C-alpha positions, 0 to 999 in steps of 0.5 A: 517532482517528476521522476523516472521513465514511464513504461508501456508494461510496468510491473506494478500491479497495485498501489496503496496509500494510507493516512492514520490519525486519532479517532475523529468522532465527528467524521459522520457529520463531515462525510457529506461535505467530503463526498461533494469535494471528490464526487467528480472522480469518485461517483460511486459510494456506499456505506459498509459496516465492518464487523469487529469481534470483541471478547467480553470476558477478558479478565482485568489485571489483579484478579485473584488466581482461581477466580473466573468471571462468568462467561459473557457472549461475544459482541459484534461491533460495527465499524463504519467505512465510507467507500468511494470508487471511480466509475471503472472501479479501478480505484477505491477510497475508504474513509474510517474514523481513524484512517483513510486509504486509497487502493488502485490497480490503475495508476502506473506512474507516480508523477512522471512528466509524460504520464497521462494519469498520475497517482500523485494527482489523485492523492492530491485531489482526495487528501487536500479537501479531506484535511481542509474539512477535518482540520486535522493538525497532525497525521499519526502515520503515512504509508505508501506501498507498491506491489509488483508482479515481476517477470520470472526468468526461469529456474536458472541461477545465472539468468535470475542474477541477470534479471535481479539484484535480489536479496535471496542468497542464490550462492547458498540456495540455487534457483534450480533447487528452489520451489518457493521463497519469502524474504522480508525486512524492515529497515530505517531510512533516515526518518522513514521506515521501509519494508522490502519483501520478495516472494516466489510461489508456484500457482497452478504450475506457473511461477509468480515472483512478487516484490512488495515495497512499503514506506512509512513515516510517523507523526507528520504535520498535515501541511507536510503530507505531500512532501513526505509522500514524495520522499516515501515514493523516492525511497521506494523507487530507489530500492526498486531500481536497485533491484531490477536490471536491464532485461526487466526494463526491456520487458517493461518497455515492450507493450506486450511484455515480451 
């Protein structure tokens, strides 16, 4: 499903993909087979033990008032994360017993015809063998997220409106008077959910304007994972294109971003 224009200087900084599923207790026995399937593009591997802190003195429901259990020490439980990376470390694949996620700052195109490297291809490369090896029938949640570091036109309301069709109420809070803002909403789009967020911050005197799009779907048949992901991307792409205006597109077409 090709889409859109491939820009020389796109605003996207990171893209995230995640699937969640019920705990697969056999994951450790399958990870070697999965590794062999993806090793060509993900040659770097490591096993990480993430520490989850569990409070052991949580009182059960129904305990009479005034009765306190003896204090017990906090226990640390390690969760295994099998991490695989591309040779340049630009893309990371994390596999856990109940989720898989891919994080990349490399892919600037999802599936454009003229793009050399497509995020959809790397998804297909990793997810298809994973689903085949695990025989996972249903995915609890699929998530696709894009974080864009966007050009800031300056603290001038008129120019800001020239660049963006923003959710920020500039008729109430003028850009000239704004030093920072955060806006986020979660809305339903048919069977999917979309989280749309904008934020402005000033870091060491430099304004940073970020747009954050997160689309998700729940209880998806494993055979429909890629079609669903395509739909999530279309949803995000449509919202992004409805927010930016031609001056932003002109900047993205310029290899130097100027």
